[in-house]
MIPA-87875 format. One record per residue (C-alpha): x, y, z; residue in three letters. Coordinates in pm, whole numbers, plus 32768, in hexadecimal, padded with zeros to 4 digits. Last residue first. Layout:
<recs>
> X,Y,Z,Ala
...
</recs>
This chain:
<recs>
> EE99,4BB2,16E5,Glu
> EDB4,4C52,1624,Thr
> EC8E,4D5C,1701,Glu
> EB82,4DA2,1615,Val
> EB1A,4F1B,15BB,Val
> EC38,4FA7,1569,Glu
> EC17,50BE,1495,Lys
> EC79,513D,136E,Gly
> EB26,50E7,12B4,Lys
> EB02,4FA5,1359,Tyr
> EC68,4F02,13DE,His
> EC6A,4D89,149C,Gly
> EDE2,4D6E,1403,Cys
> EDB8,4C06,133C,Asp
> EC6D,4BEF,133B,Pro
> EC02,4D2E,12C6,Cys
> EAB6,4DA1,131A,Val
> E9AA,4DB0,1216,Arg
> E952,4EA2,1111,His
> EA1E,4DFF,1001,Ser
> EA6C,4C9D,104D,Leu
> EBED,4C8C,1081,Lys
> ED50,4C64,0FFB,Thr
> EE4A,4CA4,109A,Glu
> EEEF,4E13,1081,Gly
> EF44,4E82,1223,Cys
> EE5A,4F85,1247,Asn
> EDE5,4FDE,1102,Pro
> ED16,4EAF,10F2,Cys
> ED42,4E0F,0F73,Asn
> EBEE,4DE0,0ED9,Val
> EAF3,4C8C,0E9B,Phe
> E9A7,4D02,0E36,Gly
> E955,4C62,0CF6,Pro
> E9DF,4AF4,0CB7,Ala
> EA27,4AEF,0B3B,Ser
> E91F,4AA2,0A1D,Phe
> E991,49DD,08DA,Lys
> E96E,48B5,098C,Ser
> E810,48A3,0977,Asn
> E7D7,48C2,080E,Ala
> E89B,4751,07CF,Ala
> E77A,46A1,08A2,Arg
> E6BE,46D4,071D,Arg
> E7D7,4678,0665,Met
> E82D,4547,071E,Asn
> E6B9,44C5,06F5,Lys
> E6ED,4515,058E,Lys
> E7FC,4433,0573,Ser
> E7C9,4336,05F9,Lys
> E68C,42F6,0540,Ser
> E519,4338,05BE,Thr
> E447,4207,0592,Lys
> E345,424E,0482,Arg
> E1AE,4298,04E0,Lys
> E1F0,4301,0622,Pro
> E0A0,42BD,0710,Val
> DFA0,43EC,0762,Ala
> DE96,4336,0866,Met
</recs>
C-alpha cells in the first residue's frame, strides 16, 4: 500500500488547494428580457422567458 514518506506541510496542502480557486463558475449569463443572472440554456427563473419567448408563466 502506498503511504506518504513525510507529512504534507500546511503550505504545500494550501498551495495544492489554491489551484481550484482560479476557476470561476461557468455558464452564468444575463437574461436578455429582465437582466437577471441565470444559467445558460435554461428558462429564466424570474421572468420565465427562454430565447425571447415566455415559456413559463410567472406571477
